[in-house]
TORPA-871366 format. One record per residue (C-alpha): x, y, z; residue number from 1. Coordinates in nm, 3 decimals. Example, Ala and Ser with C-alpha at 12.3 -4.5 7.8 and 13.67 -1.06 7.14 Angstrom:
REM residues 2
ATOM    east   north      up   i
ATOM   1.230  -0.450   0.780   1
ATOM   1.367  -0.106   0.714   2
This chain:
REM residues 553
ATOM    east   north      up   i
ATOM  -6.386   5.616   1.695   1
ATOM  -6.272   5.754   2.009   2
ATOM  -6.565   5.553   2.171   3
ATOM  -6.405   5.215   2.096   4
ATOM  -6.092   5.309   2.288   5
ATOM  -6.336   5.314   2.658   6
ATOM  -6.406   4.990   2.821   7
ATOM  -6.759   4.965   2.879   8
ATOM  -6.686   4.960   3.325   9
ATOM  -6.534   5.357   3.151  10
ATOM  -6.799   5.396   2.956  11
ATOM  -7.068   5.325   3.253  12
ATOM  -6.814   5.513   3.445  13
ATOM  -6.839   5.832   3.268  14
ATOM  -7.230   5.857   3.238  15
ATOM  -7.276   5.878   3.600  16
ATOM  -7.377   6.230   3.743  17
ATOM  -7.119   6.409   3.879  18
ATOM  -7.183   6.331   4.252  19
ATOM  -7.161   5.977   4.175  20
ATOM  -6.818   5.995   4.043  21
ATOM  -6.734   6.223   4.318  22
ATOM  -6.797   5.956   4.573  23
ATOM  -7.127   6.166   4.682  24
ATOM  -7.328   5.986   4.984  25
ATOM  -7.621   6.041   4.738  26
ATOM  -7.902   5.778   4.846  27
ATOM  -8.127   5.817   4.516  28
ATOM  -8.036   5.786   4.137  29
ATOM  -7.834   6.051   4.026  30
ATOM  -7.962   6.227   3.692  31
ATOM  -7.800   6.138   3.377  32
ATOM  -7.440   6.316   3.321  33
ATOM  -7.493   6.482   2.922  34
ATOM  -7.366   6.284   2.631  35
ATOM  -6.950   6.150   2.612  36
ATOM  -6.939   6.438   2.353  37
ATOM  -7.096   6.704   2.577  38
ATOM  -6.829   6.964   2.759  39
ATOM  -7.040   6.954   3.060  40
ATOM  -6.873   6.587   3.177  41
ATOM  -6.691   6.577   3.449  42
ATOM  -6.284   6.667   3.407  43
ATOM  -6.242   6.453   3.699  44
ATOM  -6.441   6.164   3.570  45
ATOM  -6.292   6.177   3.239  46
ATOM  -5.919   6.197   3.393  47
ATOM  -6.007   5.937   3.576  48
ATOM  -6.148   5.703   3.317  49
ATOM  -5.845   5.776   3.114  50
ATOM  -5.575   5.729   3.411  51
ATOM  -5.742   5.383   3.499  52
ATOM  -5.777   5.305   3.063  53
ATOM  -5.385   5.389   3.015  54
ATOM  -5.246   5.176   3.344  55
ATOM  -5.458   4.898   3.193  56
ATOM  -5.333   4.946   2.868  57
ATOM  -5.003   4.984   2.963  58
ATOM  -4.998   4.679   3.216  59
ATOM  -4.931   4.859   3.527  60
ATOM  -4.985   4.681   3.864  61
ATOM  -5.312   4.803   4.003  62
ATOM  -5.487   4.757   4.313  63
ATOM  -5.798   4.549   4.361  64
ATOM  -6.043   4.611   4.541  65
ATOM  -6.326   4.384   4.710  66
ATOM  -6.603   4.584   4.774  67
ATOM  -6.573   4.638   5.163  68
ATOM  -6.274   4.877   4.975  69
ATOM  -5.975   4.622   5.116  70
ATOM  -5.681   4.585   4.872  71
ATOM  -5.645   4.195   4.744  72
ATOM  -5.338   4.081   4.789  73
ATOM  -5.235   3.827   4.435  74
ATOM  -5.299   3.415   4.425  75
ATOM  -5.003   3.425   4.234  76
ATOM  -4.643   3.572   4.342  77
ATOM  -4.320   3.471   4.326  78
ATOM  -4.339   3.326   4.722  79
ATOM  -4.631   3.112   4.613  80
ATOM  -4.572   2.983   4.254  81
ATOM  -4.373   2.659   4.156  82
ATOM  -4.048   2.720   4.287  83
ATOM  -3.908   2.480   4.021  84
ATOM  -4.054   2.731   3.748  85
ATOM  -3.766   3.003   3.878  86
ATOM  -3.526   2.720   3.890  87
ATOM  -3.549   2.749   3.502  88
ATOM  -3.269   2.908   3.272  89
ATOM  -3.237   2.945   2.918  90
ATOM  -2.931   3.080   2.776  91
ATOM  -2.998   3.106   2.429  92
ATOM  -3.283   3.367   2.442  93
ATOM  -3.139   3.479   2.757  94
ATOM  -3.034   3.844   2.863  95
ATOM  -2.733   3.832   2.569  96
ATOM  -3.043   3.819   2.319  97
ATOM  -3.302   4.027   2.512  98
ATOM  -3.072   4.305   2.511  99
ATOM  -3.003   4.284   2.130 100
ATOM  -3.366   4.289   2.062 101
ATOM  -3.366   4.620   2.283 102
ATOM  -3.074   4.759   2.034 103
ATOM  -3.256   4.652   1.739 104
ATOM  -3.496   4.883   1.861 105
ATOM  -3.264   5.104   1.930 106
ATOM  -3.118   5.146   1.619 107
ATOM  -3.468   5.188   1.419 108
ATOM  -3.534   5.485   1.639 109
ATOM  -3.244   5.623   1.498 110
ATOM  -3.065   5.616   1.814 111
ATOM  -2.682   5.595   1.681 112
ATOM  -2.436   5.305   1.745 113
ATOM  -2.121   5.228   1.620 114
ATOM  -2.274   4.919   1.426 115
ATOM  -2.524   4.956   1.186 116
ATOM  -2.705   4.629   1.233 117
ATOM  -2.718   4.378   1.483 118
ATOM  -2.629   4.024   1.431 119
ATOM  -2.783   3.695   1.567 120
ATOM  -2.519   3.414   1.588 121
ATOM  -2.715   3.243   1.902 122
ATOM  -2.925   2.987   1.782 123
ATOM  -2.966   2.750   1.512 124
ATOM  -3.258   2.910   1.344 125
ATOM  -3.166   2.883   0.965 126
ATOM  -3.422   3.082   0.791 127
ATOM  -3.382   3.354   0.981 128
ATOM  -3.048   3.388   0.917 129
ATOM  -3.125   3.321   0.561 130
ATOM  -3.143   2.966   0.452 131
ATOM  -3.391   2.900   0.171 132
ATOM  -3.687   2.675   0.245 133
ATOM  -3.700   2.308   0.011 134
ATOM  -3.929   2.444  -0.304 135
ATOM  -4.110   2.065  -0.267 136
ATOM  -4.217   2.111   0.072 137
ATOM  -4.294   2.442   0.075 138
ATOM  -4.550   2.398  -0.234 139
ATOM  -4.691   2.054  -0.060 140
ATOM  -4.746   2.209   0.241 141
ATOM  -4.941   2.500   0.055 142
ATOM  -5.148   2.217  -0.169 143
ATOM  -5.256   2.063   0.206 144
ATOM  -5.346   2.385   0.348 145
ATOM  -5.494   2.542   0.059 146
ATOM  -5.656   2.232  -0.179 147
ATOM  -5.828   2.473  -0.449 148
ATOM  -5.496   2.491  -0.558 149
ATOM  -5.491   2.113  -0.649 150
ATOM  -5.738   2.204  -0.931 151
ATOM  -5.476   2.459  -1.101 152
ATOM  -5.292   2.326  -1.395 153
ATOM  -4.936   2.350  -1.464 154
ATOM  -4.902   2.576  -1.140 155
ATOM  -4.734   2.274  -0.915 156
ATOM  -4.587   1.982  -1.020 157
ATOM  -4.780   1.601  -1.031 158
ATOM  -4.578   1.482  -0.772 159
ATOM  -4.637   1.752  -0.561 160
ATOM  -4.986   1.695  -0.567 161
ATOM  -5.027   1.395  -0.553 162
ATOM  -4.828   1.377  -0.182 163
ATOM  -5.065   1.684  -0.100 164
ATOM  -5.379   1.451  -0.170 165
ATOM  -5.199   1.158   0.033 166
ATOM  -5.150   1.356   0.303 167
ATOM  -5.512   1.513   0.311 168
ATOM  -5.625   1.160   0.266 169
ATOM  -5.487   1.063   0.613 170
ATOM  -5.666   1.401   0.752 171
ATOM  -5.954   1.380   0.963 172
ATOM  -6.246   1.550   0.704 173
ATOM  -5.940   1.531   0.457 174
ATOM  -5.816   1.887   0.655 175
ATOM  -5.464   1.961   0.816 176
ATOM  -5.712   2.196   1.007 177
ATOM  -5.861   1.878   1.181 178
ATOM  -5.728   1.699   1.499 179
ATOM  -5.494   1.397   1.434 180
ATOM  -5.438   1.105   1.702 181
ATOM  -5.264   1.145   1.978 182
ATOM  -4.894   0.970   1.840 183
ATOM  -4.991   1.124   1.526 184
ATOM  -5.110   1.027   1.182 185
ATOM  -5.076   0.623   1.131 186
ATOM  -4.969   0.737   0.735 187
ATOM  -4.742   0.936   0.820 188
ATOM  -4.597   0.718   1.118 189
ATOM  -4.555   0.406   0.858 190
ATOM  -4.360   0.648   0.640 191
ATOM  -4.134   0.758   0.953 192
ATOM  -4.117   0.383   1.022 193
ATOM  -4.033   0.309   0.653 194
ATOM  -3.758   0.616   0.606 195
ATOM  -3.544   0.463   0.991 196
ATOM  -3.573   0.105   0.813 197
ATOM  -3.338   0.268   0.536 198
ATOM  -3.093   0.455   0.711 199
ATOM  -3.094   0.147   0.933 200
ATOM  -3.017  -0.015   0.686 201
ATOM  -3.302  -0.312   0.716 202
ATOM  -3.311  -0.296   1.083 203
ATOM  -3.674  -0.325   1.166 204
ATOM  -3.868  -0.057   1.256 205
ATOM  -4.284  -0.084   1.382 206
ATOM  -4.423   0.244   1.368 207
ATOM  -4.642   0.150   1.633 208
ATOM  -4.323   0.313   1.826 209
ATOM  -4.343   0.579   1.646 210
ATOM  -4.461   0.923   1.812 211
ATOM  -4.523   1.268   1.591 212
ATOM  -4.385   1.511   1.814 213
ATOM  -4.440   1.883   1.892 214
ATOM  -4.037   1.965   1.744 215
ATOM  -3.755   1.720   1.912 216
ATOM  -3.807   1.889   2.222 217
ATOM  -4.155   1.809   2.266 218
ATOM  -4.030   1.466   2.264 219
ATOM  -3.745   1.508   2.494 220
ATOM  -3.982   1.676   2.800 221
ATOM  -4.233   1.392   2.706 222
ATOM  -3.976   1.123   2.822 223
ATOM  -3.816   1.274   3.095 224
ATOM  -4.183   1.360   3.250 225
ATOM  -4.227   0.925   3.227 226
ATOM  -3.854   0.882   3.382 227
ATOM  -3.869   1.147   3.696 228
ATOM  -3.952   1.026   3.998 229
ATOM  -3.860   0.994   4.422 230
ATOM  -3.764   1.180   4.650 231
ATOM  -3.425   1.271   4.834 232
ATOM  -3.148   1.010   4.785 233
ATOM  -3.457   0.846   4.576 234
ATOM  -3.500   1.131   4.315 235
ATOM  -3.469   1.081   3.956 236
ATOM  -3.067   1.159   3.834 237
ATOM  -3.036   1.256   3.461 238
ATOM  -2.691   1.218   3.332 239
ATOM  -2.660   1.512   3.030 240
ATOM  -2.311   1.643   2.843 241
ATOM  -2.134   1.955   2.913 242
ATOM  -2.134   2.181   2.686 243
ATOM  -2.533   2.087   2.698 244
ATOM  -2.798   2.209   2.525 245
ATOM  -2.989   2.431   2.786 246
ATOM  -3.290   2.225   2.702 247
ATOM  -3.180   1.948   2.903 248
ATOM  -3.096   2.107   3.217 249
ATOM  -3.397   2.393   3.187 250
ATOM  -3.661   2.027   3.119 251
ATOM  -3.459   1.905   3.439 252
ATOM  -3.511   2.156   3.692 253
ATOM  -3.887   2.220   3.606 254
ATOM  -3.951   1.875   3.684 255
ATOM  -3.728   1.828   3.967 256
ATOM  -3.457   1.597   3.916 257
ATOM  -3.162   1.623   3.920 258
ATOM  -2.853   1.738   3.721 259
ATOM  -2.591   1.450   3.646 260
ATOM  -2.252   1.653   3.436 261
ATOM  -2.073   1.486   3.239 262
ATOM  -1.783   1.660   3.035 263
ATOM  -1.694   1.589   2.696 264
ATOM  -1.308   1.581   2.616 265
ATOM  -1.257   1.933   2.441 266
ATOM  -0.884   1.773   2.368 267
ATOM  -1.032   1.477   2.173 268
ATOM  -1.286   1.697   1.995 269
ATOM  -1.543   1.674   2.212 270
ATOM  -1.568   1.347   2.212 271
ATOM  -1.724   1.118   2.523 272
ATOM  -1.519   0.951   2.819 273
ATOM  -1.637   0.642   2.983 274
ATOM  -1.400   0.724   3.218 275
ATOM  -1.623   1.013   3.255 276
ATOM  -1.925   0.865   3.239 277
ATOM  -1.789   0.651   3.531 278
ATOM  -1.678   0.922   3.798 279
ATOM  -2.048   1.127   3.695 280
ATOM  -2.259   0.828   3.732 281
ATOM  -2.043   0.697   4.034 282
ATOM  -2.086   1.069   4.249 283
ATOM  -2.442   1.055   4.155 284
ATOM  -2.521   0.776   4.343 285
ATOM  -2.407   0.959   4.659 286
ATOM  -2.735   1.171   4.666 287
ATOM  -3.005   1.090   4.359 288
ATOM  -3.073   0.752   4.190 289
ATOM  -2.926   0.787   3.826 290
ATOM  -3.196   0.640   3.566 291
ATOM  -3.116   0.821   3.239 292
ATOM  -2.841   0.915   2.978 293
ATOM  -2.901   1.183   2.742 294
ATOM  -2.664   1.199   2.376 295
ATOM  -2.669   1.456   2.123 296
ATOM  -2.466   1.361   1.853 297
ATOM  -2.422   1.573   1.643 298
ATOM  -2.317   1.748   1.955 299
ATOM  -2.504   2.041   2.014 300
ATOM  -2.302   2.331   2.137 301
ATOM  -1.975   2.150   2.031 302
ATOM  -2.016   2.036   1.662 303
ATOM  -1.902   1.731   1.733 304
ATOM  -1.953   1.397   1.569 305
ATOM  -1.929   1.061   1.785 306
ATOM  -1.787   0.732   1.600 307
ATOM  -1.898   0.423   1.577 308
ATOM  -1.645   0.300   1.843 309
ATOM  -1.753   0.517   2.094 310
ATOM  -2.143   0.449   2.098 311
ATOM  -2.117   0.095   2.136 312
ATOM  -1.896   0.222   2.471 313
ATOM  -2.209   0.436   2.540 314
ATOM  -2.430   0.127   2.476 315
ATOM  -2.177  -0.076   2.703 316
ATOM  -2.216   0.164   2.988 317
ATOM  -2.575   0.206   2.963 318
ATOM  -2.664  -0.163   2.976 319
ATOM  -2.390  -0.203   3.253 320
ATOM  -2.516   0.094   3.459 321
ATOM  -2.916  -0.003   3.401 322
ATOM  -2.936   0.307   3.243 323
ATOM  -3.253   0.470   2.976 324
ATOM  -3.033   0.622   2.666 325
ATOM  -3.182   0.931   2.524 326
ATOM  -3.076   0.970   2.190 327
ATOM  -3.106   1.322   2.072 328
ATOM  -3.038   1.328   1.647 329
ATOM  -3.142   1.602   1.483 330
ATOM  -2.870   1.688   1.277 331
ATOM  -2.776   1.333   1.193 332
ATOM  -2.759   1.534   0.808 333
ATOM  -2.553   1.774   0.927 334
ATOM  -2.206   1.621   0.955 335
ATOM  -1.890   1.787   0.759 336
ATOM  -1.533   1.669   0.867 337
ATOM  -1.394   1.421   0.637 338
ATOM  -1.372   1.016   0.809 339
ATOM  -1.715   1.137   0.997 340
ATOM  -1.987   0.975   0.962 341
ATOM  -2.342   0.956   1.160 342
ATOM  -2.459   0.639   1.324 343
ATOM  -2.807   0.614   1.511 344
ATOM  -2.780   0.445   1.830 345
ATOM  -3.060   0.232   1.705 346
ATOM  -2.851   0.099   1.442 347
ATOM  -2.561   0.043   1.639 348
ATOM  -2.764  -0.118   1.919 349
ATOM  -2.956  -0.346   1.711 350
ATOM  -2.544  -0.460   1.542 351
ATOM  -2.445  -0.545   1.868 352
ATOM  -2.680  -0.815   1.888 353
ATOM  -2.963  -0.944   2.113 354
ATOM  -2.779  -0.914   2.446 355
ATOM  -2.831  -0.499   2.394 356
ATOM  -3.102  -0.520   2.086 357
ATOM  -3.349  -0.642   2.337 358
ATOM  -3.231  -0.510   2.641 359
ATOM  -3.124  -0.198   2.638 360
ATOM  -3.409   0.085   2.664 361
ATOM  -3.377   0.362   2.425 362
ATOM  -3.536   0.642   2.244 363
ATOM  -3.412   0.886   1.968 364
ATOM  -3.513   1.138   1.856 365
ATOM  -3.562   1.375   1.524 366
ATOM  -3.728   1.707   1.403 367
ATOM  -3.729   1.907   1.084 368
ATOM  -3.594   2.221   1.235 369
ATOM  -3.231   2.169   1.166 370
ATOM  -3.017   1.947   0.898 371
ATOM  -3.109   2.066   0.548 372
ATOM  -3.463   2.174   0.631 373
ATOM  -3.459   2.417   0.899 374
ATOM  -3.814   2.409   0.906 375
ATOM  -3.833   2.582   1.269 376
ATOM  -4.148   2.716   1.263 377
ATOM  -4.381   2.439   1.188 378
ATOM  -4.275   2.192   1.481 379
ATOM  -4.267   1.890   1.334 380
ATOM  -4.056   1.578   1.453 381
ATOM  -4.092   1.269   1.615 382
ATOM  -3.940   0.994   1.841 383
ATOM  -3.882   0.612   1.851 384
ATOM  -3.931   0.456   2.147 385
ATOM  -3.695   0.106   2.124 386
ATOM  -3.780  -0.192   2.465 387
ATOM  -4.009   0.040   2.648 388
ATOM  -4.221  -0.213   2.906 389
ATOM  -4.536  -0.210   2.727 390
ATOM  -4.772  -0.045   3.078 391
ATOM  -4.515   0.225   3.022 392
ATOM  -4.534   0.262   2.684 393
ATOM  -4.946   0.253   2.768 394
ATOM  -4.857   0.540   2.986 395
ATOM  -4.721   0.744   2.724 396
ATOM  -4.972   0.719   2.464 397
ATOM  -5.181   0.828   2.752 398
ATOM  -4.967   1.158   2.806 399
ATOM  -4.914   1.236   2.497 400
ATOM  -5.308   1.247   2.399 401
ATOM  -5.368   1.478   2.726 402
ATOM  -5.149   1.751   2.443 403
ATOM  -5.455   1.636   2.215 404
ATOM  -5.200   1.593   1.861 405
ATOM  -4.872   1.789   1.740 406
ATOM  -4.925   2.028   1.430 407
ATOM  -5.066   1.893   1.174 408
ATOM  -4.840   2.093   0.913 409
ATOM  -4.543   1.964   1.105 410
ATOM  -4.672   1.646   1.078 411
ATOM  -4.708   1.663   0.701 412
ATOM  -4.386   1.829   0.684 413
ATOM  -4.219   1.562   0.887 414
ATOM  -4.328   1.284   0.594 415
ATOM  -4.218   1.486   0.316 416
ATOM  -3.842   1.494   0.513 417
ATOM  -3.866   1.169   0.563 418
ATOM  -3.999   1.055   0.228 419
ATOM  -3.910   1.331  -0.052 420
ATOM  -3.903   1.332  -0.439 421
ATOM  -3.756   0.959  -0.567 422
ATOM  -3.590   0.962  -0.928 423
ATOM  -3.756   0.938  -1.207 424
ATOM  -4.043   1.217  -1.021 425
ATOM  -4.068   1.543  -1.127 426
ATOM  -3.938   1.712  -0.766 427
ATOM  -3.591   1.485  -0.799 428
ATOM  -3.324   1.717  -0.932 429
ATOM  -3.477   2.010  -0.812 430
ATOM  -3.463   1.833  -0.399 431
ATOM  -3.158   1.703  -0.474 432
ATOM  -2.982   2.045  -0.591 433
ATOM  -3.135   2.257  -0.333 434
ATOM  -3.030   2.025  -0.063 435
ATOM  -2.688   1.946  -0.130 436
ATOM  -2.603   2.296  -0.196 437
ATOM  -2.724   2.374   0.118 438
ATOM  -2.576   2.068   0.284 439
ATOM  -2.231   2.211   0.115 440
ATOM  -2.231   2.579   0.188 441
ATOM  -2.263   2.447   0.600 442
ATOM  -2.003   2.228   0.543 443
ATOM  -1.768   2.523   0.380 444
ATOM  -1.875   2.741   0.670 445
ATOM  -1.789   2.570   0.888 446
ATOM  -1.416   2.515   0.820 447
ATOM  -1.445   2.853   0.699 448
ATOM  -1.538   2.998   1.073 449
ATOM  -1.268   2.698   1.235 450
ATOM  -1.004   2.866   0.983 451
ATOM  -1.065   3.250   1.092 452
ATOM  -1.068   3.181   1.480 453
ATOM  -0.791   2.923   1.500 454
ATOM  -0.599   3.251   1.317 455
ATOM  -0.676   3.441   1.638 456
ATOM  -0.415   3.485   1.970 457
ATOM  -0.617   3.389   2.287 458
ATOM  -0.909   3.177   2.094 459
ATOM  -0.916   2.779   2.062 460
ATOM  -1.137   2.674   1.813 461
ATOM  -1.196   2.264   1.783 462
ATOM  -1.267   2.103   1.396 463
ATOM  -1.650   2.172   1.346 464
ATOM  -1.788   1.848   1.273 465
ATOM  -2.135   1.862   1.242 466
ATOM  -2.429   2.015   1.341 467
ATOM  -2.450   2.374   1.307 468
ATOM  -2.204   2.573   1.574 469
ATOM  -1.884   2.589   1.677 470
ATOM  -1.764   2.638   2.043 471
ATOM  -1.427   2.847   2.085 472
ATOM  -1.247   2.869   2.361 473
ATOM  -1.171   3.194   2.445 474
ATOM  -0.915   3.371   2.685 475
ATOM  -1.010   3.605   2.885 476
ATOM  -0.732   3.856   3.075 477
ATOM  -0.765   3.856   3.411 478
ATOM  -0.882   4.275   3.433 479
ATOM  -1.177   4.157   3.234 480
ATOM  -1.272   3.906   3.498 481
ATOM  -1.174   4.110   3.804 482
ATOM  -1.502   4.312   3.641 483
ATOM  -1.655   4.074   3.508 484
ATOM  -1.689   3.962   3.835 485
ATOM  -1.737   4.316   4.063 486
ATOM  -2.055   4.348   3.865 487
ATOM  -2.193   3.988   3.920 488
ATOM  -2.081   3.883   3.594 489
ATOM  -1.923   3.527   3.466 490
ATOM  -1.694   3.654   3.241 491
ATOM  -1.770   3.508   2.933 492
ATOM  -2.095   3.685   2.976 493
ATOM  -1.910   4.031   3.020 494
ATOM  -1.737   3.931   2.674 495
ATOM  -2.017   3.854   2.477 496
ATOM  -2.258   4.184   2.619 497
ATOM  -1.939   4.402   2.612 498
ATOM  -1.914   4.221   2.199 499
ATOM  -2.278   4.330   2.153 500
ATOM  -2.264   4.695   2.311 501
ATOM  -1.951   4.752   2.082 502
ATOM  -1.996   4.517   1.755 503
ATOM  -2.390   4.434   1.747 504
ATOM  -2.263   4.119   1.721 505
ATOM  -2.504   3.901   1.961 506
ATOM  -2.322   3.533   2.042 507
ATOM  -2.450   3.315   2.371 508
ATOM  -2.143   3.274   2.690 509
ATOM  -2.075   2.943   2.678 510
ATOM  -2.139   2.933   3.090 511
ATOM  -2.479   2.948   2.977 512
ATOM  -2.387   2.576   2.841 513
ATOM  -2.277   2.467   3.173 514
ATOM  -1.899   2.533   3.097 515
ATOM  -1.712   2.714   3.346 516
ATOM  -1.314   2.799   3.402 517
ATOM  -1.103   3.036   3.591 518
ATOM  -0.943   3.181   3.313 519
ATOM  -1.109   3.084   3.007 520
ATOM  -1.440   3.151   2.806 521
ATOM  -1.615   2.965   2.593 522
ATOM  -1.894   3.122   2.301 523
ATOM  -2.187   2.933   2.117 524
ATOM  -2.155   3.124   1.748 525
ATOM  -2.381   2.988   1.453 526
ATOM  -2.262   2.903   1.132 527
ATOM  -2.549   2.951   0.940 528
ATOM  -2.530   3.307   0.847 529
ATOM  -2.478   3.381   0.452 530
ATOM  -2.071   3.348   0.392 531
ATOM  -2.049   3.687   0.315 532
ATOM  -2.231   3.799   0.627 533
ATOM  -2.041   3.522   0.824 534
ATOM  -1.696   3.621   0.736 535
ATOM  -1.725   3.935   0.847 536
ATOM  -1.895   3.862   1.142 537
ATOM  -1.567   3.636   1.199 538
ATOM  -1.352   3.925   1.115 539
ATOM  -1.535   4.147   1.380 540
ATOM  -1.512   3.885   1.642 541
ATOM  -1.096   3.874   1.561 542
ATOM  -1.096   4.250   1.581 543
ATOM  -1.247   4.271   1.884 544
ATOM  -1.086   4.007   2.048 545
ATOM  -0.795   4.263   1.995 546
ATOM  -0.927   4.500   2.082 547
ATOM  -1.062   4.387   2.395 548
ATOM  -0.745   4.180   2.498 549
ATOM  -0.534   4.471   2.432 550
ATOM  -0.805   4.693   2.662 551
ATOM  -0.769   4.454   2.984 552
ATOM  -0.401   4.338   2.953 553
């Protein structure tokens, strides 16, 4: 067993003679050394071998020496790497989350803390928070992954078996393990097109405009790659909402594009304001070429649901300013507030008539990760492109072909999402029961979050109309702001880090989403934990804020 710990190089080293190991200038071949188990192996050789092995295993830096003994510098360093990568930031998995992981490890090692567990309320990972998967989806995926299960009697419902057979028949070699066409499985893209037509009240959808993607994020970054070009004042500018989901700022930084911020109206439940859009685009034209406008509806992290009138205004604005529209609609089933309704940008676009439906370029995105599904790990998604130039569309198809295809299990799951069990099928009642229960629980937790947070002096929370997050405003005392700045931190980062260390609750500072103020901060808090744990979390936040405010008053 010990022999396996040594690399071939170290084994060769130990087999050399003592003088060779010690650097002797002996001209002839040295006599063979004793076996590795022999006590006569030179201790210095063993130490050197083990030392080298340990450093390698631990990932410690080692000097690379050329044959003539001169050290060789690294080809890739911070100074020589792609500079745009260093500009990328992703607050959702930033320093707060890294510290939360460290705290979990310390707790597991028995180190005492003021809390017994770390509660991660920083990310929209539903199943990690305890949300249960939809039974029908997992049954079909199990059958697709291991087709031998199709031969079992009475273990799986017949509609699940039939669906698995249809999906497998559309796969190369009847296997999920085969590549699919780069644009996605034809059968699945047809089902996505049928779903969009039903959702949008009969507005036609061409399957050739559907691209199956690795979650919505993959589609978003792919479209951004097509859009970004130019240098200096002609460099592409992309308008993103503030607060924003950090995917957008990270992707723009990596691509070397210009981020154009437009601010959502907090006083009107984070609605979009056309005057603000106009201000942002006018100012941006002084230093870049605005070419695209990104909208997240329902909102992440703000939880707003945009009205139909607002969407019409945005489409008119995009047409007037000649902007490519990108509609991130991954939370389209997550609408909770009374009087709110999801309107797809495509549906509104076509209902506004040919002046807009035949001219405004639009890419819309959906995924399997949110809504009632919460299947983040399968990385399933789609995008639909409207009014895209045919030659550019050919380039888009070429671009997606470079990565061969999106994960085929994710494509299969996307098919189940857009074409779930129908009335009269064996799995229908169970599916409706599970779907309704999940969305009802999210609606209840959205109301609870708003209610409890608004009872705390110094915390203000807008209604969580949709999506999976609240974005409360936190009043931070002047002393705390001063201490934060002295430590080189944003005040809301200082607030969240202090909360994590004292309570074990992991939230995300709103400054990581672009929202910055002098004497106020924001935090992002998911509503996904089970209601009993969410209640505990919210009460801990309440107690912490009162204690924090008193400490720094």
